[in-house]
N, C-alpha and C positions, 0 to 999 in steps of 0.2 A: 628566498627563506620563507617558510609558509608556517602555520599553524599545523597542529596535529589533527584537529577535526576537518580542515581544509582537505589535507591529503587523504584523508579516508573517505571522503565524500568523492574525491577525485576518483579514487579506486574504485569505490562503488558505480559510479555512472560510466567510468571507461569498460570495467566488467561486462554490464549491461548492453553497453552498445556493441562491444567487440563481440561477445557470444552470439548476441542476434545477428551479426553479419555473417559469421562461420559456422551457424548451426545445421546441422545435416538436413533439416527439412526444407532449407531454402535451396537445395539442390537436387531436388526430385528427379528434374531432367538429367542430371549426370550419372556417371557409370556407379557401379557399385562399389568401386576402389575409392574414387573420390569420396562420396558420402561415408565411408569406412574411415578414411584418413580424417574427416570433419569430426567424426564422432569421437575419435581418441584425441584430438586435440582439445576438445570441449571438455571432457572428462580430465585430462592431465593436467589443463589450465585450472579449472575448477579447484582441483587437489593443490597447485601450486601455490593459487592467491590465497589457500588458509592455511597456508604455514607460518611458523611462529616468525622466522624473520620478515614477512610481508607485515605482520601486526605489528612488528616493532619498529618498522620502517614508517608506518602511519603513526604510531605512538611512542614517541621517544622517552616518555616516562615510564615507559613499561621496561625500558632496558636495563635501568638501573634497580626493578624490583625482582628479576627473575634471575637466579643463580643455579640454572639446572644445568646438567650436561649435554653439551651440542653434538650432534652428528652430522657427518659430512652426507649431505644427499645428493653430491654430483652424480653418483653414479643410480641414483632413482629417477632424475628425469634429464632427458638428452635434447636433441634437436627434434622438432616434429614440424613435418610438411603440411601445409593447408592450402587453401585455395581462396580467392576473394573474387567476387561477381561484381563488373561494374555496372553502370548505368545501362550499357548497350547490350549487356549479356555476355560480355567478353569474361573468360575466366584466366586470372592472373595466377601463376603458381608460387608460391614463397615458403618461409619457413620462420619458425620462432625457435629460439634458444631460452631453456626454461631452467638451466644450471647456472644461470648469472645472477647479478645483483638485481633486485627489486627495479631500480631505478632503469636499467637497461632493459629490462622485460616491459616496462609500462612505455618505455620511449619506443621499443618495436610495435607494440600493440597499437599505440596512438598514430604511429607514421603509417601503418598498414590500412587503416580506415579513415585517414586525415582528421584525426581527433585532436583536441587541444594538448599540446605537449604537457607533460606531467609536471609537477611542482618540484623545485630542486631544494634538497635538503640542505642545511645548515652544513658546515666543513666540519664542525664538532660533531654533530650528530653522526654524519657519514663515516668519520674515522672510528668513532665508537662502534659503528656498526661493522664496519669492515674486519675488527678483530675477532669477530665471531662467525662459524660457519652457519651453514641453513641447520635447521632443526625442524620437527613436527610435532604434533601434539601428543604423538604415543612415546616420545622422550622426556617428555614434560614430569618432573616431580610428583605434579600435581595428581598423575594416573599410577604412581608407582604403589605396589601392596604394603610396604611399610610405612606409608604416608599417615600422619596423625589426622588428617582429615577424614580419610577414609575409616580410620580406627573410631573418630568421633560417631561418623556415620553408622558404624557397627553397634556403637552403644546405643543409640538412640533407637536402633532396629530392635534390639534385646528388650528395650522397655516395653516398646509396642507388644513384641510376643509376650513379656510378662503380662500385660493386662489381657491378652487375649486367653492365657492358661489361667488366668483367676477368674476369668468369667464364669465358670460354673460353680466357685464359691460365692459370689457376691448376686449371682441372678444376671438374668439376660439385660435387665432395664440397665443396671450399672455399668454392664458391659459396654452397651451400645453408647451410652452418654460419655464413657470416658474415652472410647476409641476416637469418636466423633470431635470430643475437644482437642485430642492429641493430634490429628489429622487436621483440622482447622487450622492451628497455630502454626504447624510448617507450611501450610499451603501459602501463606502471605510473606514468608522469611525468605528473601531474595538469596541470602548468602547459602542457606540450606538447598535450594533448589539448584544452585549453581554447581555446588560441591557435590551433590548426590544424585540429581536426576538429570542434570545435563549432559547429552551427547553431543560432542563437536562433530562427529561425522552424521549425527542425525541434521545438524544445522547446514551443513555442506549438502546433503542431500537435498534437503527442502530448498532450498536455494536453487541448486540444479534445476530440481522439477518447476519453479517458478519460471526458468527460461525456457524451459522446454515447452511450458504452456504457452508464455508470450510467444516464442517462435512459430508455435502450430496456429495460435490467432493471427500471426502476421500473416501467414502463408495464406490461411483462409479468408482473411479480408482482401488480400490482393487478389485471389482469384475470384472472388465473386465482386469485389470492388465496393464493399460496404464501407460507410463512412467510420463505422467501429463496429468491435464484438465486445459484447458484456457477457460474461458468464458469472459475476461475483455474488448474484443473488442466490445461486445454487445452494452455496455452502460446500461444495466438493473441493477437495484437495487438489492441486495443480498437478500431480500426477494424473488423476482420472478426468480431469478436464482437458487436459493435453490430448487423451485418447479418445474423445468426444469430438475435440476439434479435427484431429486427424480424420475421423469417419466422414465429419463433413466436407473435408477437402477429397478425399476419395469419392465422395460423391459427386462433387464437381467435376472430377475428372473422368468418370464414367459416362454420366447424364447429362452433361453442360448442353447439348444439341436440343433437350428438351426444355430449356429454360425460355422464357418468351422476353429475355432482355440480356443484354451482353454486360451489363453494369448496373448495379443496384443502388448507387450512390443517388442521393444522399442519405438514403434508408440505412440504419444501424441495426445489427442483429442483437437481441437479446434472447440468452439461453435460460427457461424458466420452467418450473414445474407446477406453476400456478395456473389455472384457469382463467381465459379471459374471452370477453365476446368477439373482439378480432384480433385475428394473429398477423394480420396486414394492418398497421394504422396508417391512415392516410393524414392523421392530424400531428401526431406525436412522432413520426417518421420510424417506427419501429417495426420490426418484425421479429416474430415471436415464435421459439421452435421449443418443444419438449426434449429434452434431451433423451427420455425414454421411449420415444417414438422409434420406428424404423427409419430407414434412410429413404425409403419410398414416401413414407409420410411426409417429412422433410420436402421432397421434392415435389410434392404435390401443393404444398404452401408456398413455396418458392417459384411453382410455376405460374401462381395467381398473379404474381407482379410483372406488370406491361409496361410499357412506356407511357401509357394515360396514367398509370397510377404515380409515375415519377412525377410527371406534370402537373398532376393535381396534388402532390405533396408539396412540391414548388410554389404552386399558387396559393395553397393554404399557408404557408410558412410566409411569403411574400404579405399577404393580407392581414396576418397577426403582426408583423412587424411594422406595418403602416399604422394600424389601430394601435399597439403597444405605445407608439411614441406621441399620440395623440392623448392616450391616458395619462401617461408620465407626466407630459407636459401641463395637462390641465390638475393634476394632483401634486407636481412637483416632488415626486418620490419613485425611488425604482419599484417595479412591480415585478414579481417572480412567482411560479406556478408553485404550489405546494405539493407535498407526497400524495395525498388524498384525493387530489383533484384529476379528472380523467382529461388527458388533453383536448378533446371534442369540448367539453364542457367549460375548458380554459380558455379556448378559442371562441365560443360563444359569449363568455363573460366579457372579454375584453373588446369584444365587437359591440355589446350591448353598452358597456361603459363609454366607448368612443362616441356612439350616436349621441348619448346623455351629454357628454363634454361638448359636443359640435353644437347643440340646440340650446345649452346653459353657460352662458357667458357672464353670469350674475355674481359668480364666486371669485372674482380676482382678488379682492381683499383678504379673502380668507387664504389664498394661494400664497399670498406676500407676508401674511404672517406667519405662515408655517415654514417658510423657505430656510431660516436660520434655525429653527428647533428640530426639523427633520433632514439634516445635511446628511447625517451617514446612516439613516433608517431605509428601511425597506418594507414592502407591503407584501406580503403571501397570502394566495389567493388558494384555500382549500375547498373540501367538497361543502355541500350543505349539510351532509350528515356529521361531518367532522367537526363543524364551525357553524353554529347557528345565529351566533352573533358575534359583532365584533369584540377582539380582547388585545391585550398587549401581551407579548412574551418576554421573559427574563431577560432575554438579550437584546431588547429594545427594539424587535421587530413587530409590526402589526400582522394581525392575522383576522381575515374576513373570509365569508362564505361566498362562493361563485354566484348565489342567487342574489346578493345585497345589491342595492341601486347605489349611484353614485353621491346621492345625498346621506344614506345610510354610511357608506365610507366616510364621507368628509366628516359625520358627525362622530365618527369611532377615532378619527384622528386628531379631531378637537379635544375630543375627552381624554385622551391619554397621551398628549404633547407632552407636558412637563416630566410626567412620569418616563416617557421615552427617553428623555435627553438625558434623565439621571442614571437609567439602567444603561445606555448607552455609553456615558462616562463611565461606569462602574465596569463595564464589560471590556473597554479600551484599557482601562488602566491594568485589569489581571491580564489582558492579553499582551501587555507590554512587560509587566513583571515576569509572565511565564516565559517570554521570549529570551529575556536577561537570565532568569535561571536554566533554561535549554543550552543557552550558549556556555553557561559555566559548567553544567554536566558533562556537556559534550566534550568539552576542553580537558576537565580533570580526569575523567574515565576513560578519555579516548574513542569514544562511542562516534558510529557513523552517522548517525541521526536519532531524534527521539518525535515520536510522532503518537498521535491518538489513534487508540484502537476500538473505540466506541464513540458512537455520534453523540452520546448522550454525556460524554463525558465535559464538565465544565471547564474553563480555563483555571478557575480558583482552586478545583480538585487538582488539575495537572500542575500546579504551581506547588501544592501541597506535597505531592508526591516528590517533585525535583526537590525540594525543600530535605525531605526524609533522607534523600540521595547523598546530598551535600554534607549532611550535618553529620554523617558517620565519622568516627574517630580513623586516623590517616592508617591505621593497622587494618581495618575493615575496607578502606578505600583501595589499600593496596592488592588485598586479595579480589576485590570487583573488578580493579583494572586488568587483573589478569586474565580474567573470564569475560570481560566486556569490550576491551580493546579491539575496534574495527566491526562490532556488532551493532544491530539496530534495536532500540528498546521502543515497545509500544505499550502505552499505558490506557487499561482498560478501567472497567466500572468497579465497583466495590465488591462485588460478590464473586468476581473471578479470582481463580488462582495463577500463581506463577506457572506460565507453561511457556512452550514454542510456537509461534504463531507459522502459519502455511508458508510464509514466504522466509521463514528462517530468523525473523525477529523474536526478541525475547519479550512476552507479554507479560506485564505485572498489573496489580490492581493499585489504583491510586495512593489506597491505605496501607501500601505496602511496609513491611516490619525490616 
């Protein structure tokens, strides 16, 4: 027997692993018939995993709260053949039945890719489930025309239309002020968004687009043998990113003979529209390509990477590792590179600090006194322009500039030691409280996961958002549970409205109402 949140998480992990193994992009060398079979399977399985019975399978509490008519979907889903490719390139033909119980579908998926076996539901939950047939979102009472929820939505829309109609009587200023207030009040209302603006088919499509982008990235990474491919900084949708990565793979298939190395490892590829001095960074191990460039321009950048470039990158990384060990041992604190610090400046800073640490051995007493206070702290090195003097962040981490000397860094650590310990304790407390509230919200609402959608979001703000969700009355919780079961929630900053994320998650502001 397992908890609902564990079942939901398991289904999410198995779905991702299985779809990446059977995605048609991985079968580029096979016939068109095989790729067509894989594409049909991916589409049908994505639809099947979004059906109501799968949501109820992962969230038993949802079963007692829905009294909608169920329809038999056995005629919609059938047996679908597909192929699995082994490590040696052998193609194994098999099939999967999608018109059976969710437990059997999960077992079939897990066994075909050697994944962990699915959790077994309790006998009570299974018997309650077996009394119902398969259903879909289209047959849910929430989407019928005679539903009171939709009538309430129409009433709200009439209010907004009335404000617009009265604009000519009260003047433009009052019209814009009233319209803005009406819109902003509903942007933070989660129930209003779920009942009126959320489309389950849109969630399915976004999840499938994310899988397509992940599969395209996997194919391109294996073709060029990159350590990783990062396109998150573009701000593109997953569908657009998948097309860009497919162009990159097509470039390799057509022009791989013009490359000067068979493997780009340990370089990682970053797709970015920003301007950089170096497109091939031998210190950060990054190759930057502009997605707006032509494939031949990409080829020109990739052709500059040689075996000598790879050897220089490995030497720079080994030198950084040795010097970093010396600096961390001298300061007794973890040292990391900040966002604004260039990789080359970071390498030179660590090298300079290591030389100073080797020649200066008179600070052992200061090091010992800081050992207990800075147990979980870290030292972030930013650029000189971003940090001109050492300071302490709210999360208890120290921030220094890349041009600061070892003595100046030690002075910063000594000045903020006591406050750093207090900040760290407060941050740890908020983190633990947030984790407890997260587990409770996941369990009560049947969520797949709760995560941060903004790097600027604090654990205190995230805890406040979870408290707002958990403090709703039971009637509102029942409504939330019917919409959020099996879904992922991302918590963003204060100014963001409720909306769907690119990965299909539901993004809400931390001050959600």
